[in-house]
C-alpha positions, 0 to 999 in steps of 0.5 A: 209416164205416158209414151206415144208416139207420132208417126213418121211418114215412112217406115223406118226404125227408132231407138228410144233411151230410158233413162232413170233418175237417182231415185229409180222406181220410174214405170211407164204406166201406157205404151202407144197402143201401136206397139206390138211387143215380142212375146207380145207382153209389154216388158218391164224397165229397169228400176235401179237408181240410174239404170238405161234400157233401150227401146228398138222399134220398127214403124211398117207405116201401121204398127211398130214392133217393140224389143226392149234391152234392159240395164245397160251400165 
């Protein structure tokens, strides 16, 4: 899968809920190039069947600053 954002008109906070299907093992092959991740590296999604992750982003008008919280149950 690919995640690409359309920039909102103003700086904002955004949440993206990512849920694995019944098979699991799905990944995001490409994230939007405007995302700056904590620690400078793209995080790994949970891969278990039905796993839920939440990506939090702050958009400052130019870049998205992202953090991934994983494996909600």
